[in-house]
C-alpha positions in Angstrom: -39.7 7.0 27.6 -39.1 10.8 28.9 -35.7 10.0 29.6 -35.0 9.1 25.8 -36.8 12.0 24.7 -34.5 14.2 26.3 -31.5 12.5 24.8 -32.3 12.6 21.5 -33.3 16.6 21.9 -29.3 16.5 22.5 -28.4 14.5 19.8 -30.4 16.7 16.9 -28.9 20.1 19.6 -25.5 19.0 19.0 -26.2 18.0 15.3 -27.5 21.4 14.9 -24.3 23.4 16.8 -21.9 21.3 14.8 -23.5 22.2 11.4 -23.5 26.4 12.7 -20.0 25.7 13.2 -19.3 24.5 10.0 -21.0 26.9 8.3 -19.3 30.2 10.1 -15.8 28.2 9.7 -15.9 28.1 5.5 -16.6 31.6 5.8 -14.1 32.8 8.0 -11.4 30.3 7.3 -9.5 29.0 3.9 -10.4 26.0 2.4 -7.1 24.7 3.6 -7.7 25.3 7.1 -11.3 24.3 7.1 -10.8 20.8 5.8 -7.9 20.0 8.0 -8.7 21.6 11.5 -12.2 22.9 11.5 -14.6 20.7 9.6 -12.3 17.5 11.9 -12.9 19.3 15.0 -16.7 19.5 14.6 -17.4 16.5 13.6 -15.6 14.8 16.2 -17.1 16.9 18.6 -20.3 15.9 17.5 -19.3 12.0 16.9 -17.8 11.9 20.6 -20.8 13.6 22.1 -23.0 11.3 20.4 -21.7 8.3 21.6 -21.0 9.2 25.1 -24.5 10.1 25.6 -25.8 6.4 23.4 -22.9 4.8 25.9 -24.6 5.9 28.6 -28.0 4.6 27.5 -26.7 1.0 26.9 -25.4 1.1 29.7 -27.8 2.5 32.2 -31.0 1.8 30.7 -31.4 -1.9 30.7 -32.5 -1.8 34.3 -33.4 1.9 34.5 -35.5 2.9 31.7 -37.3 -0.1 30.3 -35.6 -0.3 26.7 -32.9 -3.0 25.6 -30.1 -2.6 23.2 -32.8 -2.6 20.3 -33.4 1.2 21.3 -29.7 2.2 21.2 -28.8 0.1 18.1 -31.5 1.8 16.4 -30.5 5.6 17.4 -26.4 4.3 16.5 -28.1 3.5 13.1 -29.7 6.4 12.7 -26.9 8.5 14.2 -24.5 7.5 11.4 -26.8 8.3 8.7 -27.3 11.7 10.1 -23.3 12.2 10.6 -22.6 10.7 7.1 -24.5 13.3 5.9 -23.4 16.3 7.9 -19.8 15.5 8.2 -18.6 17.4 4.9 -15.6 15.5 4.1 -14.5 15.1 7.7 -13.7 11.4 9.1 -13.4 12.0 12.6 -11.6 9.1 12.7 -7.3 8.7 12.7 -7.0 5.4 10.9 -9.0 6.8 8.1 -6.7 10.0 7.9 -4.3 7.8 8.0 -5.7 5.3 5.2 -5.6 8.4 2.9 -1.9 9.1 3.9 -0.7 5.9 2.8 -2.9 5.9 -0.4 -1.0 9.2 -1.1 -4.2 11.2 -0.8 -3.2 13.3 1.9 0.1 14.8 2.7 2.2 14.8 6.1 1.3 18.3 7.0 -2.3 17.5 6.0 -2.6 14.1 8.0 -0.8 15.5 11.2 -3.4 18.7 11.2 -6.4 16.2 11.0 -5.0 14.0 13.8 -4.8 16.9 16.3 -8.0 18.1 15.3 -9.9 15.3 16.0 -8.1 14.9 19.8 -9.1 18.8 20.0 -13.0 17.7 19.1 -13.0 14.5 20.7 -11.9 16.4 23.9 -14.2 19.1 23.2 -17.0 16.8 23.1 -16.1 14.8 26.2 -16.0 18.3 28.2 -19.5 19.1 26.1 -20.9 15.9 27.5 -19.4 16.0 31.0 -21.4 19.1 31.5 -25.0 18.0 30.1 -24.8 15.4 32.7 -23.6 17.5 35.7 -27.5 19.3 34.6 -28.7 15.9 35.5 -31.9 16.4 33.3 -33.2 13.0 33.5 -32.4 10.0 36.5 -30.2 8.6 33.6 -27.7 11.3 34.0 -28.3 11.5 38.1 -27.3 7.3 37.8 -24.1 8.4 35.8 -22.9 11.5 37.3 -22.7 9.2 40.5 -21.1 6.0 38.8 -18.5 8.1 37.0 -16.0 8.4 38.9 -15.4 4.7 39.4 -16.1 3.7 35.7 -14.3 0.5 34.7 -12.3 -0.6 31.8 -14.4 -1.6 28.8 -12.4 -4.4 28.3 -15.0 -7.5 29.0 -11.8 -10.4 27.6 -8.6 -10.9 27.1 -5.9 -8.2 26.0 -5.1 -10.8 23.0 -8.5 -11.3 22.3 -9.6 -7.5 22.4 -7.2 -6.7 20.2 -8.0 -9.2 17.8 -11.6 -7.9 17.9 -11.2 -4.4 17.3 -8.8 -5.0 14.9 -11.2 -7.4 12.7 -14.2 -4.3 13.7 -11.6 -2.1 11.7 -10.6 -4.5 9.1 -14.4 -4.6 8.0 -15.0 -1.3 8.4 -12.3 0.2 6.2 -12.7 -2.8 3.5 -16.5 -1.5 3.0 -15.0 2.1 3.2 -12.6 1.4 0.1 -15.2 -0.5 -1.5 -17.7 2.0 -1.5 -15.4 5.4 -1.4 -16.3 6.4 -4.9 -20.1 5.3 -4.7 -22.5 8.2 -4.2 -23.4 9.8 -1.0 -26.9 7.9 -0.8 -25.6 4.9 -1.1 -22.4 5.1 0.6 -23.7 6.6 3.9 -26.6 4.1 4.7 -24.0 1.3 3.8 -21.6 2.8 6.0 -24.0 3.1 9.2 -25.5 -0.7 8.5 -21.6 -1.6 9.2 -21.3 -0.1 11.6 -24.1 -0.5 13.6 -23.6 -4.2 13.1 -20.0 -4.5 14.1 -20.8 -2.4 17.1 -23.7 -5.3 17.8 -21.1 -7.9 17.5 -18.5 -6.5 19.6 -19.8 -4.6 22.5 -19.6 -7.2 24.9 -16.0 -7.4 24.4 -14.2 -4.4 24.4 -17.3 -1.7 23.7 -16.6 -1.5 20.1 -14.9 1.7 19.4 -12.6 0.9 16.5 -11.9 4.8 16.6 -8.4 5.4 18.6 -9.8 9.0 19.3 -13.5 8.3 20.5 -11.5 5.6 22.7 -9.2 7.7 24.0 -11.6 10.6 24.6 -14.1 8.0 26.3 -12.2 4.6 28.3 -8.5 5.7 28.9 -9.6 7.1 31.9 -11.4 4.2 33.5 -9.8 2.3 36.0 -8.8 -1.5 35.2 -6.4 -1.5 32.4 -3.2 0.2 31.9 -2.5 2.7 29.6 -0.6 0.0 27.3 -3.1 -2.1 27.4 -5.4 0.7 26.0 -2.8 1.2 23.5 -2.7 -2.2 22.4 -6.5 -2.4 21.9 -7.7 0.6 21.3 -4.6 2.1 19.1 -2.9 -0.8 17.7 -5.6 -3.2 16.9 -7.6 -0.7 14.8 -4.5 0.5 13.1 -3.7 -3.2 12.2 -7.1 -3.5 11.1 -6.8 -1.0 8.6 -3.4 -1.9 7.3 -4.8 -5.6 6.8 -7.8 -4.3 4.8 -5.7 -1.2 2.6 -3.1 -4.8 1.2 -6.3 -6.7 0.8 -7.7 -4.3 -1.5 -5.2 -2.5 -2.9 -2.6 -5.3 -2.8 0.0 -2.7 -2.0 0.3 0.1 0.0 0.8 3.0 -2.0 3.2 5.1 0.2 5.5 2.8 0.9 6.0 0.7 -2.2 4.4 0.7 -5.9 4.9 -3.1 -6.5 1.5 -5.0 -6.0 2.0 -7.9 -3.8 -1.1 -9.7 -3.6 -2.5 -9.5 -7.1 -1.3 -10.0 -10.6 -1.2 -7.5 -13.2 -0.6 -9.7 -16.3 -4.7 -9.6 -17.1 -4.4 -6.0 -17.6 -2.0 -6.1 -20.7 -3.8 -8.6 -22.8 -6.0 -6.6 -24.7 -3.2 -3.6 -25.2 -1.0 -6.2 -26.4 -3.7 -7.4 -29.0 -4.1 -4.1 -30.3 -0.5 -3.9 -30.4 -0.2 -6.8 -32.4 -3.2 -5.6 -34.7 -1.7 -2.7 -35.3 2.0 -3.9 -36.2 -0.1 -6.0 -38.6 -2.1 -3.0 -39.9 1.5 -0.9 -40.4 3.0 -3.9 -42.5 -0.4 -4.0 -45.0 0.0 -0.2 -45.4 3.6 -0.3 -46.1 3.3 -3.2 -48.6 0.1 -1.3 -50.4 2.7 2.0 -50.6 5.4 0.0 -52.2 3.1 -1.8 -55.1 2.1 2.0 -55.6 5.6 3.1 -55.9 6.1 0.5 -58.5 3.5 0.9 -60.5 4.3 5.0 -60.4 7.3 6.1 -59.5 7.0 10.1 -59.9 3.8 9.7 -57.4 
């Protein structure tokens, strides 16, 4: 239990430091630079360090600490609630940034800056966590340092199935995100945290359940057991395909590429305006008839 307490203290410390970075960036940087760079770097740093520590707890604590996946999943839910409340609009996820670009909510330069910032933040998160582990504050970290050089791939199924799993997780995540994008933060944050927790519980045995290309690159791309192209197919192309499928299903089109709705008929949207137009035409005719009668009875009017 002492090891778990150290990890929880580490989570609080990381969130606090990243929150300080956000506040300093708001004061020192322009709104554009803060939105595209500093906010994404802080969010990605916070997400990467938290997920690496959780991954370590999940892999080692089963036989070294006496607590099971239920504890890790509870921590995952609570952390994503904290992330959602503290990220200040950052996504820390390349597929979300690309989704905003496809929805015409972000231009190309801003999207490229966000992707770069996410990569930098994830790299910083990996370096900070490795430094933290090197201090060996708990026996979990001691074991992690011993096996770190021999980490194995998180893909524990066939390549096509792994890509399908990551794509499916990304599909449901983005579908929920699109559905809740206009909802109040109080409802959106716990709903997304529940979604992430459930998808992680379902997909962890197969792929590690990242459905975040930047997080996967920082966490598992350096491990042996799969080639770089295998990782790209599973952790980059899979989530990207899932995001595109969710966007197409929700919107019926991809606004950046074409405006025509491919899935849903738009006729129902014009039934009410058409009825109003007919009523307006009939009203105009009646008004003209009355004016004609008035002009016949009083030519000087």
